C-alpha positions in Angstrom: 78.3 53.1 166.3 74.9 53.6 167.5 73.7 56.7 168.8 71.0 56.9 171.0 67.9 59.3 171.5 66.1 60.1 174.3 63.0 59.7 172.8 61.4 61.6 175.9 62.6 64.3 175.0 62.6 64.1 171.2 66.4 65.4 170.3 70.0 63.8 170.1 73.0 64.4 172.0 75.1 66.7 170.6 78.0 65.1 172.2 77.0 62.0 170.7 77.0 63.4 167.0 80.2 64.9 167.4 81.6 61.5 168.1 80.3 59.6 165.3 82.2 62.4 163.1 85.0 60.7 161.6 88.8 62.9 161.5 88.6 62.9 157.4 84.7 64.1 157.7 85.9 66.7 160.4 88.9 68.2 158.5 86.4 68.7 155.5 84.0 71.2 157.5 87.6 72.6 158.3 88.1 73.1 154.6 84.8 74.6 153.8 85.0 77.3 156.1 87.7 79.0 154.3 86.9 81.1 150.9 88.6 79.1 148.0 90.0 80.8 144.7 88.0 80.6 141.5 90.0 79.6 139.0 87.8 80.3 136.1 87.0 84.1 137.2 87.9 86.5 134.4 90.1 89.5 134.0 88.3 92.2 136.6 86.3 89.7 139.0 89.7 88.3 140.6 88.9 88.6 144.8 91.3 88.4 147.1 90.4 87.2 151.0 92.0 86.5 154.5 92.1 82.9 154.7 91.4 82.2 150.9 93.2 79.0 149.7 95.0 78.0 146.8 96.0 75.3 145.3 99.8 76.4 144.6 101.8 79.1 144.4 102.0 79.8 140.7 97.8 80.3 140.7 98.7 82.5 144.0 100.9 84.8 142.2 98.9 85.1 138.8 95.6 85.6 141.0 97.7 88.9 142.5 99.3 89.7 139.2 95.5 90.0 137.8 94.0 92.1 140.7 96.7 94.5 140.8 96.3 95.1 136.8 93.2 95.3 137.0 93.0 98.4 139.5 96.6 99.9 138.6 98.3 99.2 140.3 102.5 97.7 140.7 103.5 95.5 143.5 106.9 93.9 144.0 107.7 90.5 145.3 109.4 90.5 149.5 109.8 87.1 149.8 109.5 84.4 147.0 110.1 81.1 147.4 108.6 77.7 146.9 106.5 77.7 150.4 105.7 81.6 150.7 105.2 84.7 149.4 104.7 88.2 150.0 104.0 91.0 148.2 103.5 94.6 148.7 102.4 97.4 146.4 105.7 99.6 144.7 104.2 103.2 145.7 105.7 104.5 148.8 103.6 105.6 151.2 101.0 103.0 150.5 100.6 99.7 153.0 98.7 97.0 150.7 100.6 93.6 151.4 99.1 90.1 151.1 101.4 87.4 152.0 100.6 83.5 151.4 102.1 80.1 152.9 101.5 76.3 153.4 99.3 75.8 156.5 99.6 72.6 157.9 95.8 73.0 159.3 94.0 72.4 155.5 97.4 71.1 153.6 97.3 73.9 151.1 98.3 77.3 150.4 96.7 79.9 152.9 96.4 83.9 152.4 97.6 84.6 156.5 98.0 88.4 155.8 95.9 90.5 153.4 96.1 94.6 154.7 93.8 96.6 151.9 93.2 98.5 150.2 95.1 100.4 147.7 95.6 103.8 148.7 98.3 105.0 146.2 96.8 106.5 142.8 95.9 104.5 140.1 98.3 104.3 137.1 98.0 103.2 133.4 101.0 101.5 132.6 101.9 98.3 134.8 105.2 96.4 135.0 103.5 93.6 136.2 101.8 93.3 132.5 105.0 91.5 130.8 104.8 89.5 127.4 103.8 86.1 129.1 100.5 87.9 130.9 99.8 89.6 127.5 100.1 86.7 125.6 97.7 85.0 127.6 95.1 87.0 127.6 95.3 87.7 123.6 94.9 83.7 123.5 91.0 83.5 123.3 91.1 86.9 121.1 93.3 85.0 118.7 91.1 82.1 118.2 87.9 84.2 117.8 89.4 86.7 115.7 92.9 85.2 113.9 93.4 88.3 111.6 93.8 90.8 114.6 97.0 93.7 114.2 99.2 95.2 116.8 96.8 97.8 116.5 94.0 96.4 117.2 95.4 94.4 120.4 96.7 97.8 121.5 92.9 99.3 121.5 91.3 96.3 122.9 93.6 96.3 126.1 92.5 100.1 126.2 89.2 99.4 126.0 88.9 96.4 128.1 91.5 95.4 130.7 92.6 99.7 130.9 96.3 99.4 130.5 98.4 101.1 128.3 101.1 98.6 126.4 104.2 99.2 125.0 104.7 98.9 121.5 107.3 96.4 121.3 106.0 94.2 124.4 102.7 93.9 122.4 104.7 92.6 119.2 106.2 90.0 121.4 103.4 89.1 123.1 101.2 88.6 119.8 104.1 86.1 118.6 103.8 83.9 121.7 100.5 84.2 121.5 100.2 83.0 117.8 102.5 80.4 118.9 100.4 79.1 121.7 97.4 78.9 119.2 98.8 78.1 116.3 101.5 76.0 117.7 105.5 75.9 117.2 106.5 76.2 113.7 109.3 74.0 114.6 107.4 71.4 116.4 104.9 71.1 113.4 107.6 69.8 111.2 108.5 67.0 113.9 104.9 65.8 113.3 104.3 65.5 109.7 104.8 61.8 109.6 101.9 61.3 111.9 100.0 64.4 109.7 100.7 62.3 106.4 99.5 59.0 107.9 96.2 60.8 109.6 95.5 62.0 106.2 96.0 58.8 104.1 94.0 56.9 107.2 90.9 58.7 106.3 91.2 59.5 102.5 92.0 56.4 100.8 93.1 56.5 97.4 94.8 60.1 97.7 98.7 60.9 97.0 100.8 62.3 100.3 104.3 62.6 99.1 106.6 64.1 101.7 110.5 63.9 100.6 112.9 64.5 103.2 117.0 64.9 103.1 119.0 62.6 105.6 122.5 62.4 104.3 123.4 60.0 106.5 121.5 57.8 109.5 123.6 59.7 112.4 121.8 62.8 111.4 118.2 63.2 111.7 115.8 64.0 108.4 115.6 67.3 106.9 112.1 68.5 105.4 112.0 69.0 102.0 109.1 68.6 99.7 105.2 68.1 100.7 103.2 66.8 98.2 99.1 66.5 99.0 96.2 65.5 95.8 93.0 64.3 97.3 91.2 61.6 95.5 88.0 63.7 96.1 89.5 66.6 94.1 91.0 64.0 91.2 87.5 62.5 90.6 85.8 65.9 90.9 88.6 67.1 87.7 87.9 64.4 85.5 84.2 64.6 86.0 83.0 68.1 85.2 86.2 70.7 84.7 87.5 71.7 81.6 91.3 70.0 80.8 93.1 73.7 81.3 95.5 73.6 84.3 96.5 76.4 85.6 100.1 76.1 87.7 101.5 78.9 89.9 103.2 79.6 93.1 103.3 81.8 95.8 105.5 82.2 98.7 105.1 81.4 102.4 105.1 84.1 104.9 106.4 81.7 107.9 109.6 81.7 109.4 111.3 78.9 107.1 109.8 80.5 104.3 109.3 78.4 101.2 106.8 78.1 98.3 103.6 77.1 97.2 103.1 75.4 94.4 99.2 74.5 93.0 97.3 73.4 90.0 93.9 74.7 89.5 91.4 74.2 87.0 87.8 75.7 86.4 84.3 73.7 86.6 81.9 74.6 84.4 80.1 77.7 86.2 83.6 79.7 85.7 85.2 78.9 89.9 88.2 78.1 90.2 88.6 74.0 91.4 92.2 72.9 93.1 93.4 69.6 92.1 97.2 69.4 94.3 99.2 71.0 96.2 102.5 71.3 97.2 105.0 73.3 99.6 108.6 73.5 98.3 111.7 75.0 98.9 112.0 77.4 95.7 110.8 77.5 92.0 113.2 75.8 89.9 112.8 73.3 87.3 113.7 70.5 89.9 110.8 71.4 91.9 108.2 71.7 88.9 109.3 68.8 87.6 108.6 66.7 91.1 105.0 68.5 91.1 104.2 68.0 87.5 105.3 64.2 87.5 103.4 63.7 90.7 100.3 65.8 89.2 100.2 63.8 85.5 100.3 60.2 87.6 97.1 61.2 89.7 95.1 62.9 86.5 97.1 61.1 83.5 99.3 61.7 81.3 98.7 64.4 78.5 99.0 61.9 75.3 95.6 60.1 77.2 93.8 63.2 78.0 95.3 65.8 76.0 95.8 68.3 79.4 96.2 72.1 78.4 98.4 74.3 80.6 98.4 78.2 81.7 101.1 79.6 83.5 102.7 83.3 84.9 106.0 82.3 83.3 107.6 80.6 86.5 111.2 79.8 86.7 112.0 76.2 85.2 108.1 75.6 84.7 108.8 75.6 80.8 111.5 73.2 80.4 109.8 70.6 83.1 106.4 70.9 80.9 108.1 70.3 77.4 110.3 67.2 79.3 107.0 65.4 80.8 104.3 66.6 78.1 106.2 67.4 74.8 103.8 69.3 72.5 101.5 70.3 74.6 99.8 73.6 74.6 101.3 76.1 77.3 99.7 79.3 77.6 101.7 82.4 79.2 99.3 84.5 81.2 99.0 87.6 78.9 98.6 90.1 81.8 102.5 89.4 82.8 103.3 89.5 79.3 101.9 93.3 79.4 103.2 94.1 82.5 107.0 93.1 80.8 106.2 95.1 78.2 104.7 97.7 79.6 107.7 98.2 81.6 109.5 98.8 78.5 107.6 100.5 76.1 105.6 103.0 78.5 103.2 103.8 75.4 99.3 103.6 75.8 98.1 103.4 72.4 101.0 100.7 72.3 99.6 98.5 74.9 96.4 99.2 73.8 97.3 97.2 70.1 99.3 94.3 72.6 95.8 93.4 73.9 93.8 93.9 70.3 95.9 91.1 69.0 95.8 89.2 72.2 91.5 88.7 72.0 92.1 88.2 68.2 90.5 84.9 67.5 91.7 84.5 64.0 95.1 84.4 62.5 94.3 87.4 59.6 93.4 89.5 62.1 95.9 88.8 64.3 98.2 89.1 61.6 96.6 92.8 61.0 97.4 93.8 64.1 100.6 93.2 64.4 102.0 94.4 61.3 100.0 97.9 62.8 102.3 97.5 65.8 105.2 97.4 63.5 104.2 100.6 62.0 104.1 102.1 65.4 107.0 100.5 67.0 109.6 98.0 65.3 111.3 97.5 68.3 107.9 96.7 70.3 106.8 94.4 67.6 110.0 92.6 67.7 109.6 92.1 71.7 106.6 90.4 70.7 107.5 88.4 68.0 109.5 86.1 70.4 106.0 84.8 71.7 104.4 81.9 69.5 100.7 82.9 69.1 99.9 79.9 70.3 101.3 81.1 73.9 99.2 84.7 74.0 96.6 85.3 71.7 93.2 83.9 71.2 94.0 83.4 67.5 96.5 80.7 68.4 94.9 79.1 71.1 93.7 75.2 70.8 89.8 74.3 70.4 89.9 71.3 72.5 89.8 72.4 76.0 86.6 75.2 75.4 88.4 77.5 77.5 89.5 81.3 76.0 91.2 82.6 78.8 94.2 85.2 78.6 94.6 85.2 82.1 95.9 82.7 85.0 93.1 84.2 87.0 92.0 80.8 88.8 95.6 80.6 90.5 95.6 83.9 91.1 92.3 83.7 93.0 93.3 81.0 95.2 96.3 82.3 96.0 94.5 85.4 97.0 92.0 83.0 99.1 94.6 81.7 101.4 96.7 84.6 101.9 95.4 84.6 105.8 96.9 80.8 106.1 100.3 81.4 104.1 102.3 82.9 107.7 101.2 80.1 109.7 102.6 76.9 110.7 103.1 74.2 108.1 100.4 71.5 109.7 98.1 74.7 110.8 98.2 76.1 107.1 97.5 72.7 105.2 94.8 72.0 107.8 93.4 75.8 107.0 93.5 74.8 103.6 91.9 71.9 104.0 89.1 73.0 105.5 88.7 76.0 103.1 88.4 73.4 99.9 86.3 71.0 102.3 84.2 73.7 103.0 84.2 75.8 99.2 83.4 71.9 97.5 80.3 71.8 100.1 79.2 75.4 99.1 79.0 75.0 95.0 77.9 71.0 96.0 74.8 73.1 97.3 74.5 75.5 94.8 74.4 73.3 91.8 71.8 70.9 93.7 69.3 73.9 93.8 69.8 75.3 90.5 67.4 74.8 88.1 68.4 74.8 83.9 70.0 72.9 81.3 73.5 74.8 81.5 75.4 77.0 84.3 74.3 80.2 85.3 77.8 82.0 83.7 77.1 80.0 80.7 73.5 81.3 80.8 74.3 84.9 81.1 77.1 84.8 78.4 74.3 83.2 76.0 71.8 85.7 76.6 75.0 88.3 75.4 75.5 86.5 72.5 71.7 85.4 71.5 71.0 89.7 72.0 73.8 90.8 69.9 72.3 88.1 67.1 69.3 90.4 66.2 72.1 92.5 64.3 73.3 89.8 61.8 71.6 88.5 58.7 71.8 84.5 57.9 71.6 83.6 54.1 71.4 79.6 53.8 73.2 78.4 51.3 70.9 75.2 50.3 72.9 72.5 51.6 70.2 69.4 52.3 70.5 69.8 56.0 70.1 73.1 56.3 73.5 73.8 58.3 75.4 76.0 56.5 74.7 79.5 56.5 76.4 82.7 55.5 75.7 85.4 57.8 75.5 89.1 57.1 76.3 92.5 59.0 77.9 94.8 55.7 81.0 94.7 55.7 81.0 91.7 57.7 80.3 88.1 56.6 80.7 84.8 58.7 80.1 81.2 57.3 78.3 79.0 60.0 78.0 75.4 60.3 75.5 74.0 62.7 76.3 70.5 61.5 79.9 70.7 62.7 79.7 73.2 65.6 81.9 76.1 63.7 81.9 79.4 63.0 84.5 81.5 60.9 85.0 84.2 63.8 86.4 80.4 66.2 84.5 82.0 68.8 82.0 79.0 69.4 84.8 76.6 68.9 87.0 78.4 71.7 84.4 78.6 74.3 81.7 76.1 73.1 79.2 78.6 73.8 77.4 79.3 69.9 78.5 82.7 69.1 76.4 85.9 67.4 76.3 84.6 64.1 75.8 81.0 65.2 72.9 82.1 67.0 71.3 84.2 64.3 71.5 81.2 62.1 69.7 78.8 64.7 66.9 81.0 64.5 66.7 81.0 61.1 65.8 77.4 61.7 63.7 77.8 65.3 66.3 75.6 67.1 67.0 76.4 70.4 71.1 77.7 71.3 70.9 75.8 74.5 71.4 72.3 73.1 74.3 73.4 71.2 75.9 74.0 73.9 79.0 72.4 75.0 78.9 69.5 77.8 81.0 70.6 79.9 79.0 73.2 80.5 75.4 71.6 81.6 74.5 71.3 84.6 74.4 67.5 85.5 78.6 68.1 85.4 78.4 71.1 87.3 76.7 68.6 89.4 79.6 65.6 88.9 81.7 68.0 90.1 81.6 68.3 93.4 80.0 64.4 94.4 82.9 63.2 95.7 84.1 65.3 99.2 87.1 65.3 101.0 86.7 63.4 104.5 87.4 64.8 108.0 90.4 64.2 110.3 90.3 63.8 113.9 92.3 66.0 116.0 95.8 65.9 117.2 95.6 64.2 120.3 94.0 61.5 118.4 96.6 60.9 115.7 98.0 57.5 115.4 101.7 57.9 115.9 104.6 56.9 113.6 107.5 55.0 114.4 109.2 57.3 112.1 111.9 60.0 113.4 110.9 63.0 113.7 111.8 65.8 110.4 113.6 69.0 111.2 112.7 71.9 109.7 114.6 73.3 106.5 117.6 75.4 106.7 117.1 79.2 106.2 118.7 82.4 106.3 116.7 84.3 108.1 116.8 88.0 106.4 116.6 91.1 108.1 114.2 93.6 108.9 110.5 92.6 109.8 109.1 89.9 107.1 107.1 91.2 104.1 103.6 90.3 104.4 102.1 92.9 101.5 102.5 91.8 98.0 105.0 93.4 96.0 103.0 95.4 93.2 104.1 95.0 89.8 104.3 97.6 87.1 100.9 99.4 86.4 99.6 97.3 89.8 97.6 99.1 92.5 96.7 97.8 96.2 93.7 100.0 95.7 91.4 99.8 92.5 89.6 103.0 93.8 91.9 105.1 94.6 95.0 106.5 91.9 97.9 106.6 93.1 100.4 109.8 93.2 103.4 109.7 90.6 106.5 111.0 91.6 108.8 112.4 89.4 112.4 111.7 89.7 114.5 113.9 91.6 116.9 116.7 90.0 119.5 118.9 91.9 119.4 122.5 92.0 123.2 122.8 91.8 124.4 120.6 89.0 120.6 120.1 87.1 121.4 115.9 87.1 118.7 113.5 88.2 119.4 111.0 90.7 120.1 113.0 93.6 119.8 116.6 95.2 121.8 119.6 96.3 122.7 118.6 99.3 124.4 115.3 98.2 125.8 117.1 95.3 129.7 116.7 94.8 130.0 118.7 91.7 130.4 122.5 90.6 127.4 124.5 90.4 126.2 124.7 87.1 124.6 128.2 86.3 122.7 127.0 83.4 120.8 124.5 85.7 117.3 124.8 85.6 115.8 125.5 89.4 112.6 123.9 91.3 110.7 126.7 88.6 112.1 125.6 85.5 114.1 129.0 85.7 117.9 129.8 84.5 120.2 130.7 87.0 121.9 134.4 86.3 125.5 135.2 87.5 127.0 138.6 88.8 123.2 140.1 90.7 120.9 141.3 89.2 120.8 142.8 85.5 119.5 146.1 84.8 117.9 145.4 81.9 116.0 142.3 83.8 114.8 143.9 86.9 113.3 147.6 87.5 112.6 149.6 90.1 108.7 149.7 90.0 107.5 152.8 92.1 105.2 152.0 94.8 101.2 153.1 94.6 100.3 156.4 96.4 96.3 157.3 96.9 96.6 158.8 93.5 98.9 156.5 91.4 102.5 155.2 90.9 104.8 157.5 93.3 107.8 158.3 91.6 110.8 160.8 92.3 114.0 162.0 91.1 115.8 160.8 94.6 113.0 157.9 95.0 112.7 159.7 98.8 109.4 158.6 99.8 107.6 158.3 102.9 103.8 157.2 103.0 101.5 158.4 105.3 104.2 160.5 107.7 103.1 163.6 109.4 106.7 164.3 109.6 109.3 166.9 107.1 111.3 165.9 104.3 114.0 167.3 103.5 116.0 166.2 100.3 119.4 165.5 102.4 117.6 162.4 104.0 118.7 159.4 102.6 116.1 156.4 101.9 116.2 153.4 100.8 114.5 152.6 97.1 111.4 150.3 96.7 112.2 147.5 94.9 109.0 146.1 93.0 108.1 144.0 90.3 108.4 145.8 86.8 105.4 147.0 84.8 105.3 144.0 81.8 104.6 145.2 78.3 101.2 143.3 78.2 99.7 145.6 81.1 99.6 148.7 79.0 102.9 150.7 79.8 106.4 149.5 78.5 109.2 148.4 81.2 111.2 151.4 80.9 109.9 155.0 81.3 108.7 155.5 77.6 107.2 158.4 75.7 103.6 157.8 77.1 104.5 157.7 80.0 103.6 160.6 82.6 104.6 161.0 86.2 101.9 161.5 88.8 102.2 164.4 91.1 103.8 163.6 94.2 102.0 162.8 97.4 102.6 166.5 99.0 101.1 168.3 96.4 97.3 168.8 95.4 97.0 167.0 91.8 95.5 168.3 89.1 92.9 166.4 87.4 95.2 166.6 83.9 98.0 165.6 85.3 96.8 161.9 85.9 95.9 160.6 83.0 92.8 157.8 82.8 95.0 155.2 80.6 97.7 155.1 83.1 94.8 154.3 86.1 93.7 151.4 83.7 96.9 149.9 82.9 96.8 149.3 86.5 93.9 147.6 87.0 94.8 145.0 84.0 93.0 147.2 81.4 94.5 147.8 78.3 92.0 150.9 77.0 93.9 153.9 76.4 91.6 156.0 76.6 92.6 160.2 76.9 89.6 160.2 79.6 90.6 161.7 82.8 90.5 160.8 86.2 89.8 163.1 89.2 91.2 161.2 92.1 89.6 161.3 95.9 91.1 163.8 98.0 94.4 162.8 99.8 94.1 161.9 103.5 97.7 160.4 104.8 97.5 158.3 107.6 99.0 160.3 110.7 101.6 158.4 112.8 102.8 158.9 116.1 104.8 162.2 116.4 108.3 162.0 117.0 111.3 164.4 116.7 113.3 165.3 114.1 116.4 163.8 115.0 114.9 160.7 115.4 113.1 160.1 112.5 117.0 161.1 111.0 118.1 157.9 112.5 115.5 155.9 112.0 115.4 156.5 107.8 119.1 156.1 107.7 119.0 152.5 109.8 116.2 151.5 107.8 118.5 152.4 104.4 121.4 150.6 105.4 119.6 147.1 107.3 116.8 146.6 104.3 116.0 147.3 100.8 111.8 147.5 100.9 109.8 149.7 102.9 106.7 147.7 104.4 103.5 149.8 103.0 99.5 149.6 102.7 98.2 149.8 99.6 
């Protein structure tokens, strides 16, 4: 359409412009005049207005919930269907209301009624903050803070959302939020075929063995085991790690349980190096045989490489090693041996002797310390004799791996690093472990490439310590042509060193590959550099070669190549009652806090029968009068004994007051008659250690009654000294100060007599001030 204009007037007619606008453009113009809801509005910034447009009612109800939770009000749905929603404030008297329904004008949902603001009081608890709403709020926080606890989430809602959340609701919300962030455990088992195929596609020559149980073709496959070994880890292990392999297993903390097996070695700088991992149902001879068979298929057989192994006495592992690697040296972690030993023989001297035997490097020293153990406790010696020396003492270790580790710390370190991953779904857990290993290898690669020196830093520090100790040893050349054989003295000790063969009679050089103090003293005699005699496994070149291979990255789940294999069902697992255990079960002698001593409680004893294991509330036996009470004193029968309990007189202003009738009223201004009955004063008896016999002996002199003027000669100084804790029996006299009795309110004689009688009947103790 051609729009004509009046050039003389210089304007375009409005009627002509309106005719040029099509119907679609007109509807868009009408649509823009209404406010639209911002889907990206964060909590606390949600705004509701009259005529506001929403794409659907789900978003409208979410906006209403966010708005009311932010202002601390509770609402209710008056009308809620697929075409309209009407909500009102739940508080009586509050007129707040909002109504949203379909609008034919703009072809979407529009707010057609909005009455504000709230006239009710703000609350801190809101029923609309249900599990689903709380989980949505926690999703972003869990992604940035994966280790958030329920207590942290409670404080976060109170600080950033201004609401107090129920504890049980919060636990359910966090479980749902973790499922959204980490994925469902059951659904991740169904994607294992695709995950393994993606790993194999990006990491060629790697091994990913997935084993399932499927009795018949009609039944879906069930997960059994999964073995993962990257080719980069195998190549790095063969390039620079010593041939001592640690084997260990740890529990998975997810819903379906299981265990994670691992094979870990050490590089030249004493850092752990993971070779392979596996997820199995439990530790047994069958699972360990399956894991070792796959591991030896990747790294090579024992007969060709001479592998050494160290473990924590896992179930079935020893039998599996004897089956697949007959004759292979197998060490046991001495820490686990010590814990079992300490549970039987809780003696500090015995445990110290055990560690002495384990640290001995020669069989002569080992046999001597074992004989000392036998003289100390023959049962403990017999218990240790069950283990061969090559399993727990350096004296029996092989010289080939150049590693004298007594503990399986390499596996323990790896297990402690992945403890936060073991409670996640299986694919999420494996991805976290893969990313951790990839980052760890990259970190050590950068450190090795930037280090300058012939040997690794840890080996250099150990060599420097031996060089310092070598100054105390005196080498003596024996006269061979090569000048390699020496006799080293530190009287009364004497060692034999052969620099050409790289041996010392202490065997530390052979065990570690690092020259000992005796060998360094001989090298100094010949002006040789000890760094040249360190084994090549500690060289910087091998350290760098360990981390040249790297694990290839993989794409996200949305880009995986889908396989046509049937989905895998999770393993059958009977969930135990109670909350799943997250903390490690502490062993004997182990503490969770190394900087704080744990309190040890003694065994409970019954105060009635005297037996251990229960208290008096659960006792079903008769009372035993000879049983000790809580303070260790024996019980007495038949009440108080006259010979054991004495009546001690009270202290008056001039000393103890003793009368023939024991009729005493301290500080009273009421006349006292002999016919009045008073309560006897029961006090702790005088002990002989104070200088006065328990009973009234020949040296006892009763003081003057309080209603008479005391004479200086009637109160000996020795009595006062005894009361003050002195044993001086001096005959000097003591002149007490004048008596000033405390005046009580005046009462009648009859009432005083009545009160005295009631006091003698109701109690046998009179309160007084000394």
